[in-house]
N, C-alpha and C positions, 0 to 999 in steps of 0.2 A: 177338539179331537186332533191328535197329532200322530206322527209316524216317526219312528226312530230306526235307523239302519245300523246294524252292528256287524263289524268285520273282525275276523280273527287277526291276531297280531301280525301274521305274515302278510295278510291282505292289506292291513293298514299301512305297513311299511311299503308294500308295492304301490298302493294308491298315492302315498306321500311322495315317493320317488318319481312316479309318473307325472304328478302335478308339477314337481320341481323341474323335471326335464322339459315338460311342455312350456313352462315359463321361460326356461333358458332358451328354448327354440324360438319362442316369440321375440325375446330380447335380441337374439341373433339376427332375426329377420329385420327388426327395427334398425339395429346397428348397421347392417349391410346396406340398408337403404339410405343411410346418412352419407352425404358427400363431404369433401374437405371443408366446405364452408361451415360445417357444424362445429369446427374447431375455432371459428372466429370468436374472439373474446375469452378464449381459454389457452392456457399454457400447459404443455406436457412436461412433466419432470421425471427423469429417468436416472436410475442408478443400477449399474451392472455388477454382478458377481460372476467372475470368470474363474472356472476351475481348469487348470492345466496339468496334465500328467507330466511329471518330470522325467527326463531322458536318462534314467539310471538303468543298469543291467539287472538289478535285483529290486525287491520290494522294499517298502519303507522300514519294516521292522523284522525282516527275515531274509534268508538267502534264496527264496523262491524267485524264479525268473519273472522279470517285468517284460512281457512280450505280448504284442497284440495278436489276437486270433488264437489259433491252435485248438486242439480238441477240448471241449468244455471240461473244466475241473481237472486239467492236467498240470497247470502251473500253480499248484497249491502245496501247502505244508501245514503242520499243526498250528502255527501262528496265524496264518491267513484264514484258517478254518475255525479259529477260536476254540481249539480243543483245550480241555482242562489241564492246567499245569504248564502250558506253553507261555514263554515270556518274550516280550519285544526287545530287540536290540536295534538301536537307531542307525540308519544308513548315513554315513558321513557324506557321501556324494550328494545325497538329497539335500543336506544342509548347505553344502557348497553352492548347489544350483539355486537354492532359495535365496542365498545371500547375493548371488549374481542378479537375480530378478529384482531384489530390493534396491541394489545400487543402480541398476538400469532405470528404475522407476523413481529415483531420487528420494528414496525412503531412508529413514534412520534405522540402521541395523542395531538390534538391542538383544539383551538377555531375554530368553523366551522359556516358557514352561508349557509342557504338554498337559492336556486335560482330557477327561472322559466326558464325551457328549452322549448322554444316556437316552436311548430309545430302542424300542423293539420292532424289528422288521426283518424279514427273512434274509435280506441281502447283507445283514451284519450279524453273524451268529453269536458274537460275544454279547449282544444286546447293548453295546456301546461302540462309539467310534472314537479313536484317538485323534484329537485335533488340538488346536491352540485357541484359547479364549481371551482372557484378560491381558496376557503377555505374549503377543505375537512376535515373530522374529523380525518383521518389518512393519514400520508404521509411518504415517504422515508423509506421503510422497506426492508425485504428480507425473502426468503423462502429457506430452505436447502433441496436439493434433496437427495435421499438415497445414492448416490455416493459421497456426501459431497460438491458438487458445490452449491454456493449460487446464486439464481436468484432474481434480484431486483424487489421490489414492489414500483411502483411510487406513488400509492394512493389507499385508500380503503374508498369509500364514500357512504353515505346513499342516497337513493332515493325511490320513490314509483314505484311499478310495474304498467304495463298497463293492459288493458283487453285482452282477447284472441279472435282473429279473425280466423274463420274457413272458408276457401274458398271452395265452392262446385263446382265440375266440373273442368276440365282442369288440372287434376293432383295436385290440391291444390294450384295452382299458380294464383295470383290475376288477371293477365291480360287475363287469359283464363277461369276464373271461370264464371259460370252462375249467381251466387249470393253468398253473404257472410253472415255468422252468427256471432254475437258478444256476448260474455259472459263476464260480468263485475265482476264476482266473484273474479277474480284475481286483478282487478283494486284497487290500493291502498295498496296492500300487501307490507310489508317492504322488501326492497332489500339492500344488500350491494354489490357494484360493485368494484371488486378487479382488478386493472389495473397493469399488469405485465410489466416489462421492456423488450425490445427486446433482451433478453439474451438467448433465446432458439434457437437451431440449427437443429432440425429435428423432425420427428414424435415421436420418442421414448422419446426425451426430453419433448415434449408437453404432452404426456400421463403421464409421471412420475410427471410432475408439477401438473397436474389436480388431479391425484391420491393423491399426498401429500397434496394439498390444501383441497381436500374433507375430507381426514382423519383428518386434523387439525380442520376443521369446525365442524365435527361430534364429535370429542373428547371434544371440549370446549362447546358443546351444542348450538352453534350458528345457525346451520341448520341441516336438516336431510340428505342433499346432494344427494337426489334422482333425478338423471338425467332423469330417465324414467318418472317422474311426473313433470318435468320442474322446480323443486326447485333448481336445479343447471344447469345453462346454460352457454355455452361458445361461445364467438365471437372470431374468430381467425384472427389476422393480419399477412399476409404473404408477404414477399418480397424476392427477390434474388439479389445477387451481385457476381461478379467474385471473385474467391479465391484471398486473399491478399488485397482486396479492403476495405477501411475503411468506405467510404460513404454508407449510406443506400439506397436501391433501392426504387422505388415507390411501396407502399403497397396496398394491397387489403384486405378488411375485409370480412370474410366469416361468414354468419349466418346460423341458423337452424342446429347446431351441437348438437346432443343429446346423444352421446355415445363416449367412448374412441376410439372405432373402427372407427367411422365416423370421428373423429378428425384426426386420422392418415391418413386415405384415402384422406380426403379433403386437407390436407397439401401436400401430395405427388402429387395429381393432380394439385393443384394450382401452385406449384413450377415448374413443368414441363410445364404448360401452359405459365407461364411468361417467362421461358427460351426460349421456342419456339418463342414467340413474339419478344424478343430481338434479337435472332439469325437470324430472318428473316428481320431484319433491321427496325422494328417498335418500338414504345414506349409503355410501359405498362401504361394504364389509371388507375388512382386512382378510385377504385370502391367499392361499397358494393355488394357482391355476395351471392347467395343462394346455399347451398349444397343440391344436389339431391342424396339421398342415393340409390335409385333404379337405376339411370343412372350412378352413380359413377362419377359425374362431378359437377362443379359449373356453375351457370347461373348469368348473370348480372341482378341486381335489379335496381340499380341507380348509378349515379356518387356519389363518397364518399363526405359526407358533412364535412365542417370544423366547428369549434366551433362558429365562428361568424354567421354562417347560422341559428343558433338557438336563436340568440338575447338574451343571458343570461342577467338577471338582478336580484337583490336580491328579494326574496319572501317577499312582504310587510306584509303578515299576520302571519309571524313567526319571533321570536326573535333569535339572534345568540345563539348557543349552546356552553357553556363554562364549561366543566366538572371540578370540583374542584380536586386538587391534592390528597386530601384524598380519594375521590371516586375512582379515577384511581388506587391508591395504593391498596385500598380494593379489586377492581376487579382483579388486578394483583396477589394478594395473594390467590385468590380463584381459579386460573387456575390450572387444573390438569396437570400431566406430559404430554408433547407434544410428538408426534411420533418420532421426531429426538432424544429427550432425551431417550426415551424408546429403540430405536435402539442401541444407544451407551451403555446403561446400560446392555442390553442383550448380545451385542457383547463382552463386557468386561468380563461378567460372563462365556461365552462359550470359549473365546479366539480366536475370528474371527473378520473380518472387519465388520463395520456396514451395509455395503451393503448386507451381507449374512443373516442378521436378518430382512431385510425389509419386506419380505413376511409374516413372523410370526407376526410382529407388525401390518401389514395391517389386518390380520385375528383376531387381538385382542387376541392372544394366548401367548403373552410375559410374562404376570404375571404367567400363568400356567407353562410355561417353567422354570421360575426362581424358582417356588415352587418345581418343580421336581428336579432341580439341587441342591437345598438345602437339598433334601432327598437323595443325593448321586447318582443321575442318571448319566449315561454316557453322557457327554456333546455332543459329536459328534452324538450319536444316537438320542438324543433329537432333534437336528437340522434336521436330516434326516427324522425322523418320522413326525414331525410337518409340514414340507414342503410337504412331499410326501404322507403320509398316514392319515393325519388328516385334510384334506382340508375342509371336511364337518362339522368339529367341534369335540369336545371331548366327547359329550354325558354324560355317567355315569362314564367315566374314571376319576380317582382321580390322583393327582400328585404323591402320594405315590406308587400306583399300577403301574403307568407309569415308575417311577424310578426303581422299582424292576424288571420290565419286561426288561428294557434296560440292567440291570446287568446280568440277565439270558442270554440275547443274547450275550453280550460281553464275558461272561464266557464259552460260547460254549454249554450251556444247550439247547438252541434253535437255529435253523438256521434262516436266515433272512426271509425265506418264512413262517416258523412256527411262528415266532414273529409277522408277519403281520396278520396271522390268529387269534392269541390270542388277538392282539390289537383290531381287529374288534369286537370280542366278548366282550371285556371290555368296548368299547364305547357303544355297544348296551345294555349290561346288568350289567356292573360292575363286581365286584368279586375279587377273589385272583388270580393273574397271574399263580402261580404254579398249583392251582386246575384246572383252565381253560385249561392249557397245558396238564395236566393228562387226562382230559375228551376227548381230541383229540388224546390221545395216543402218545403225543410228549415226548419222553424220550431221553435224551442225550446218544449217543453211547460211549462205552468205546474206548479209543484211541488205545488199543492193537487190538481190533476187527477191528477197522477202518484201522490199518496198514496192517492187513492180507488181507483185501479187496483190498487195494492199491497195495500190492505186487502181488496179483493174476492178477489184471488188467494190471500191467506193464509187467508181463510175457506173457500175451496174446497179447500184442501190442509192440513187441520189436523195430520195426522200428520207431514208434512214440516216444517211450521212448528215443531212440538214438538221434532223432531230438531235443527232449527237452533238453537233457544233453549237446549236442554239439552246439545247435543253438544260434543265437544272441537274443537280448532282445525281438524283435518282434516275432521271432519264438517260444521262450519260453512262451511268453504270449499266443500265439495261442494254443500251445500244452497243457499248463496248463488248459485252458478252456476245451480242449478235454477230459483230464483225470478227471477233476472235474465233468464234465457232466456224464461220465460213472459211477463214484462213486455215484453220486446222484441218478442215475437210479437204481443202485444195491441196495442202501439203502432206496429207495422210498422217497428220499428227507430228510431223517433224519440226514444225515451227515452235518457237518458244513464246508462250502466251504473254510473258512479261515484256519481251521485246516488241511484240505486236502492239501491245498497249502503249508503249513509249512512242512508236511510230505514229499511231493514231492521235495521241495527244499533241505531238509535234506538228502534224498536218493541220489539226484543228486550230492551233495558235497562229499558224501562218495564213 
């Protein structure tokens, strides 16, 4: 005797969906319980697709405004709405900016052809997107990370952006939403899609890559790079393979990444998820997945499409784009110094590795640093202050005043703490460093006076002094901190710690 349960089609779908969601939830719990040691023996392989909105006044194929925000569906026209009979006209400025991007990324600029990428979705009312497929405007380039490694660029092609869909209800996910709203203001905005090679190996690599790419785009004026406004968006392709393996694993594409923090978290989660699947004896399915920032995990959106699914064919309403050599050369000559060149220039001036100047270049303070160095600033203090004490900008601080302040510090006229106080005042109000120091009562101590204080503190702490004199390097470092601290307390912070250490070392040798 048996029993058979029958469900109507809707119930079957609901039951299937519920089971899948439950499995996803269980997988998520397992993945979240895995620590970093679960990556031992595995390598993460990452390739990024970065979409950057180009800084044009109008859209890619029409005169409608390219402007962020505004009333929904106000920056539209027949072309961006895909109305019958409307024809695209290519934006020359978008082509120029694309060439700038290609040259900055060491790509070959070539003849290109627009194609129709066919799919039906409400954000693209024409039922196709105008993009570039087999003949992109830029191909085969590279980007240099701050540590000197080169990451391959497979292509950087032009395309139009889609509209923006907002799903209401269900946490913003389409299959749980009550309804959806569409804003076509973004439809037709010029995009450049930069497809990186699978040369990245972890979250830090990915973050460094996006930071460097954003810096390049902003430097050359191609895009404002604002991830928070969607003008820079990242799709992340992640796969895993066992250490020492050459073949690439099955990749999953992660969408909805809108910050560097989210990028790192998404990669970490997805790598662990895939490892868990493989180690359980299953196979990773090639998918497009959605990153949920609140939950800290990815969700399956759909099976990953292949190129043939989009039925690409040449756009019949646009002619091929073939930039002249003269135009490309003119654009190349107009490019400003790029971040990698600025890192190397500053590193050479200071006498450090380019990696140590990366943060200063990111903050656009390298020119200021070079000006201060040319005014005889102490190079090492320039590096320290720009990294640690000038993160919010230089305000009214001049390179000359900054240079003089570093000399005062290295000469022992000001302690590190006093220098920081004076620096903050100079940023806020400008002025002469020596006068600002005087206004705070910062006057350098006479060395003979300082020696007397050190002698007295040594006499009051004979056991600690004995440990300093006879101890090993670790013990000496510990006790030097002890004595410097007492001296600073005695002098109310006016003593220079470096001078105190020199006095202690001299007395220990005698």
